[in-house]
C-alpha positions in Angstrom: -28.9 -75.0 3.1 -27.3 -77.4 5.4 -26.5 -76.0 8.6 -25.5 -72.7 9.9 -23.5 -71.2 12.7 -23.2 -67.4 14.2 -21.1 -66.2 17.4 -20.8 -62.6 18.3 -18.3 -61.4 20.5 -18.8 -59.2 23.6 -16.7 -57.4 25.8 -13.9 -55.2 24.7 -12.3 -55.2 21.3 -9.2 -53.4 19.6 -9.3 -52.6 16.0 -9.0 -55.0 13.7 -10.7 -57.9 16.2 -13.0 -59.6 14.8 -16.5 -59.7 16.8 -18.8 -61.2 14.1 -18.4 -64.9 12.4 -20.9 -66.4 10.2 -20.4 -70.0 8.8 -22.8 -71.3 6.4 -23.1 -74.6 4.7 -24.9 -75.4 1.3 -24.7 -77.1 -1.9 -24.4 -73.6 -3.7 -22.2 -70.9 -3.0 -24.9 -68.6 -4.0 -27.1 -70.3 -1.8 -24.5 -69.8 1.0 -23.5 -66.1 0.6 -27.4 -65.3 0.4 -28.5 -67.2 3.6 -24.7 -65.5 5.4 -25.5 -62.2 4.5 -29.5 -62.4 6.2 -27.9 -63.6 9.0 -25.8 -61.1 9.6 -28.3 -58.5 9.2 -30.8 -60.2 11.2 -28.0 -60.6 14.2 -27.6 -56.5 13.8 -31.2 -56.0 14.1 -31.7 -58.2 17.1 -29.2 -57.9 19.4 -28.7 -54.7 20.6 -25.0 -53.5 19.8 -24.0 -50.4 21.3 -20.3 -49.2 21.5 -18.0 -47.0 22.6 -15.2 -45.6 21.0 -12.1 -44.3 22.2 -9.9 -41.8 20.7 -6.2 -40.8 21.1 -7.3 -38.1 22.9 -8.6 -39.3 25.5 -11.7 -38.7 24.7 -14.6 -41.2 24.2 -18.3 -41.4 22.4 -21.2 -43.5 22.3 -22.8 -44.7 19.2 -25.7 -47.0 18.0 -27.8 -45.7 21.3 -31.4 -45.7 20.7 
């Protein structure tokens, strides 16, 4: 692997908005895919992500609370 970068958005996101971007540069495609997959899993483990889902009927629900 030669380089990697990851960015995670904070704040309100709409449906279809990009929440996380991961980029990996490697000599071989298989290595890059494996590193990118591991990077995303690491972010999901390390970053506390809670989301409040708003529904069209006016109700809301929190998910991923500890």
